[in-house]
N, C-alpha and C positions, 0 to 999 in steps of 0.2 A: 354347280357354287362345293368348296372346301369345306368337311369337316373334321371336327376330331374324332378318337376313337371309339367318343362316347355319341355321337352321330348331332354334337350339337354344340352350337358356336356360344352360348350363353353363361354368363362368368357363373363363378358359385356367388353363391348368395351372405350377403352381411349374420345371417341367422348360423349360418355353417359356418362361417370365417370366426364366431362370434366363440364355439365350442370347444372349434378346433387348438383355438386359441387355450384355451379355458383348461383342457385337456392335456397339450405341451404345457404348459403351465399349474400345477395342480397345486404348490403349495400356493400362488399368488390368491388362489380360488378357496381355500379350502382352510387357511389360516381365518379369515374374516369370519368365513362359516362357525370357525371351531369354538374362539370366540364369543359370535353371536351367542351358538348352541347351551355354550354355558353359561351366558348373560340368566338369558331364559330360565334356563332347568337349574342350574348351583347357585343363583344372585345374583345380583351384580359383584356385589362383597366381596362372598368369594370370591370371585372372577378375579377381582382385582389386586386382591391378595395374594391368590397362585402367580397372577404378571409380575406384582414386585417382589416378589420373594424371587420367582427365578430372577427375576435381575440385578436385584443384591446379592444373587446366586453366583453372577455372571462375575458382577466387578469384585465380588471378595475374591475370588479365581484369578481375577487381573490383575489384584493386588499382592497377593500370596505368593501365587504363580506363574507367575511372568513367560517364563521358560514353558512352558507345557500349554499356556494361554497362547504365546505366540505363534504356536508349532499346530496347537488344532486348532481352537477357537475362533482365531482373528482372521485365517486366509478364507472361514465361510462367510465368516461375518462380511469381510472385505468383499469378496467376491459376490453373496448377495448384496450391496451396496453398492458397486459397480456397474452393473447389471442393470441394476433400475434408476442409475444417476446418470452414470459416462453413455452407457448401450442402450436407452431407454428406444423403445420402439422406431418414434418418430425421426427424431435425432438419425438413429442408426441407419435407415431408411435416404433422409439425405443427405450423410454421407458418401453413401455408394450411389448414387444418383450424381452425385459432385464428380464423383469418380470416374462415372461412364458405370459400372460394375451390376448396371444392372440391366436382367434380361425382359424381350415380349416376349411372349407366346407365340408363339407362329400360327394359329390357331383365331384365340378367342382373346388377341388383343392384349390383355390383362399383362400387368407389369408383374413379374418376375422379381423378387427380392434376397440376396440370399440372407437365408438367416440363422443368426444369431442359436448353435446349441445349446450351451453352456459358456462359461468365464471363472477363470480363476485367477485367483490372486494372489502371484506365491505372496512377494512382498508388495511393502508400498509402492514398490515402485513399476512392479511390472506384472502385467495384464496379462495369460495366455488365454485366446477366445477360440472356442472351437466352433468355426461353418458350415451350410451345409450352403455347398454352390451349386448355383443353379445348370442343368443340363449346357451341356456348349459353354463353358469353363469349366479353369482347372488351372492349377495353383501358380500358372506361369503369367494367367490373365493377370493374378493377381501383384505376382513382381515386377509386372510393370508400370502396376498404378503404389507404387508402396511410396516413395516424397509425398504423393496427389495425396495417400489413405491418413500420413501422419501429418499431414493438414487438418484434412479434417476431421483427424482425429485428438487432437490438440495434444499431440505426442511426441518427444521427440523423437521414436525411431519403431516403426514398425517392420517386423521381419516377417518370411512365411513357410509353413512347414506343408506336405502335403501329407495326409492322416492314415486314409482310403479315398477307397472311389470316392468320389461328388462331398468332399468333408476335408478341411485345410484345416490349420489352426493357424492364428494372427500372434506372433508373441510382440503385445503390445507397450513399449517403454515410456512408459508417462515424463517421468522426470531421473535424472542422475544418481542409481543408484551408488555411486561411489565417488561419497564425499568424504570421509575421510585416509588416512595411511590403516592400512592393517600390516599391523603388525608379525616379528616377522618369527617361521617357525620353533615351537621349544626343540630343544636338546634331548633323545630321552639316552638313560647309560645302559641298559639292556639291548643287546641287536635282538634279541628272543622279539622287541615289542617296534621291529623295525620289516615293516610290509616292501621290497622293492616296488610291487605292481602298481603302490597308492601310496604315494606320496605327497602331503599336500604344500599347497604350494600359494593358494588365494584364493577367495570367494572366488562366486558365480553371481551371476544380476538373481539366479531365482534364490539366494541366499543357501546355498548351498556349497558345501570346499571344495574349490577344483584340486583334481589330484589327478597326477602324473605318474607313470612307468617308467623305471630306470634298465627294463627287462624286457625277457620275453623281444627285441628287435625293434622296440619303438625309442627309435632314433627317433631326436627331437630338436626341428627347424623353426629355430625362433627369430624374426624380421621384425626390424623397427629406427625407426631415426633417431640420429643423437638425442640424449636425453629422453628416449621413450621410458625406460626402466628394464633394457632387457635382464640387466644380470643381478635381477630380483630371481628370476627364475631360478637357474640354476643356481647360485647362490642359498637361496631353498631349500631343493634339493637335495645341494652338501650339508647345508647344515637338518634334513630332517635324517641321510645317511649314516650320518656322524660317528655313531656309537660302532655301524659297519666297518666305516675308513679305519678309526684307533683300532680297529681287533684284525683287521687284516682280510675279515672278506668282501673289502670295495677296493682297491687303488685306483689312482687319477692319473691321466696322463693330459696334459694340461700344452695346446701350443695358444699361446699368451704376446704374440705382436705390438698389442700397445701394451703391452705392461703397464699398466694400470691396477684394475680392480685384481683382478685375480697370482699379479704375482704378490699377494697377502699366504698365497696358499701354496707359493713354492716349499718353506718346508715338508709339508702333509704327502706332499704328490711322489704318485711314484718317478713319473718323467716331469719334469719339467722345458720345454722350450720357449723361447722369444725371437730368435731369426729364423728369414724363410727357411735358410737350408738344415737348418738346426731341427724346426718344425716339418721342412719334408727328412729329414732321419727319424726323428719320434715317431710319425707316423709308419717310415716305414717297418721299426721293429715293432711297434703297434701290429701291425698286416704279422710279419712271422710270426710273432707271440700267437696270431689267431691262425694261422697255418699249422702250430706246432697244436695247437689243441684239438682243429682238428687229426691229424696227425694218430694225438689220442683217445679219441673218438670214435673212431673208424678199428681200431686195435681191444678197444674195450667193449665195443658191442654197444656203448650207449649213443646214443641220437640226440643227448642236449647233455650241458651241465649241472649237476647241486652244487649252487653255491658253497664254497668252504679255503681256507685258507691255503687248501690245494690247489684248488681251481678256483681263484675269486673273481667275484663282476670286476672286467676293465673297462673302467668308462672314459672316454676321449673327450673332452671341452676344446673347441674347436672357439677360439674367439677370434671375430672379425676376419670372417671369412673371405669376404675382399678384398683382403691384401694379402691373405695367402693364394687364393686362386687367380686372383686379376690383375691383384698390382705389385706385385712385387716381380721378382727373379722367376723369368719364365722357364728357366731349368727344373727351380725349383717347382712352382705350379702346377706343370703337368708332371711330375712325380706326385705330388700331392693327390692330383683328380684321380690316378689312377686307381694310389690306394685306399681313397675314401668310398672308391666305385666299391671296392671291391667287399671293403667294410661296412656299406651299405645294405649290399646283396648277401651276404655270407657270414656274417654276424649274430644272426638270433640264438644261432642252438653252442653259440662257441660261449657267450658271455660278452660280447664287446661291442658296449655299448657308444656312440655318440650324444651330442651335444651340439650342435650348431649354431652359432646370432650374425648376425651380418643387418646392412645398414640398408642394400640395396641387391633386393631379393632376387637380379634377374638371370636368365639361362646363360648371360656372356660372364656373371659377375658369378656363379652360384649353377653350373652346367652339373653339376651331382642335386640338385637340389629335390629333383625328385623318389630319390632313396630314401627320401626321410619321411619316415611314418607318421608322426606327427609335428601338424605344424601349429605356429601360434605366430599373431599378426596383430603386434603391438602398433601404435603409432604411426604411417608413415609419410611421405611429402606425395604420395601419385595415388587414382585409384587404381590402376591399373596394377599396384603392386599389390594389390589385396587378393585379386586373385591368383597375380603370379604365387602367392605364400599356401592362400589358404584352399584352391582351384575353382575350375569356369565359374563364374556365375556368383562366387560370393559376396562379394558385394550389392549383386541386384539383391539379393536374397537379403540384406541387411546388417552387413559387414560394412561398418562406413569407421572401417580405420584411419583412412583420409582425411575426416570428419575434425578427430578427437584435437581439439586445442592444444597447442603447443607452450604447456603450462608447465612449470615443476609438477602442478598439484594432480595431474594427470597422469605423473610417470606409475608406470604400471599394468594402467589401462588397454586394454584391448579383446583379443576375439578369436573365439579359438571354432571350431567345426564339432556341434554334440555329438555324445555314440551315438551309432547303431542313427544316423541322420545325415543329410549333410545342409543341419539349420546355423547358422551363426550363432556364437553364442558369446553375451561380451562377457567380462570374467576383471578382477586385478589383482596382480602379485602383492604376497605380501612383500613390507621391504625390509628390504635385510643392509643394517648398519654399515662402516667400517668398523669399528666396535665391534660388534657380533659374527663379523667374518672373521675378524681376530679372536676372538673368544672361540672361535670356531676350529682354528687350527691350535692354539693352546687347550682344550677339550680332547685334541688327537694328539695331542703332544704330550700328554700331564694330567690323562686320564687317568688317571690313580692305578687301579691294577686291572689286567686286561683278561676282558670275560673267557670261562672254559667254550661260549657256544660256537661250535665251530658254523651256524646254519642257518640260514635266516629265511624269510619268507619269502620264496620266489613265488 
């Protein structure tokens, strides 16, 4: 007759379970004990006065300084409330059973339920639940059950991240965090205030800024169906680097076969083309410029350029990659594919960065897709497109870009992969109007006296 390591099949007693539960939740046990002790030792009137004063202080903080309250106090209070309301023990256990995420002890037959370690409620819309999973489980076990788990938790979406062995994090989107349009990034006047490695383009579901870089080989690939809001991201980036464009620290090379939104930028572009053959010539010239910079680096013994007027950042914007690489003239498309492959593989040290936009992100349409280091997936028309953009398994882990409604109110909403993880993160890009794009052109053309600064933060 088999036994466990202790030589017994007996289950743990309820007294031991209660003691362990109390040790794991000291706040739940200590708070009532502290109030009772205070009432007995200091008197209930004094205890009530202290409690009321603390509550009044919190209300005063809430009313007087919303910014600090929402940053420090609100997430903690919200986390505690969610832990004991939405994820209460029996409710959580029932959700695990319903999704077949419990395990049975092989010896005692006792049911094992993945245990919540802590809950963090970053915003009113998104919770992060750290869970200690059962032996024999993996983050992949939960990935397979995410749709069912979202229904069991009454959430819009659930994503999963492996934190460490036997610990995962569930990102629970309780409702849509982006119900309002985000205003366009401001344009500063001083190029020293521009950080090309951290440019604001929108907000994340965690309430943080979404920031992209245009240096260090950060080639950005943006996929989205018609009306998904693709152009807001490059437009936001350009507003963020406006003084650097004005002062010659950044040069724009624009391929615009659609000739709509980006045509307004022709007056401030270093080179602009719309015809397929002209675009091929533009990119060929761009590659020649990159190779010239490579020779200069080799001759001077430098490993990479410092952004200045003499060695500016060259930003290549490619609107409608499908029209450039697949749907247009075959000869021009072949030349473009070869040139873009060179840029993607060699442009990091020379200050040559590209930003591409596409509706259909298949390999046939964009054969150089894998050379883009930063991937953005807005609303797409097929679930397979999500993995094509964000990587294998991205949709399984919670990037439901194909389920974003085809509605103007959702323009700019999409997913990126969080830095240093494989977890999809929902975001919304700031909306840049046509008038604000024209304001960018006027800012660059008529921005007053050009600053004497010749270098920006890289």
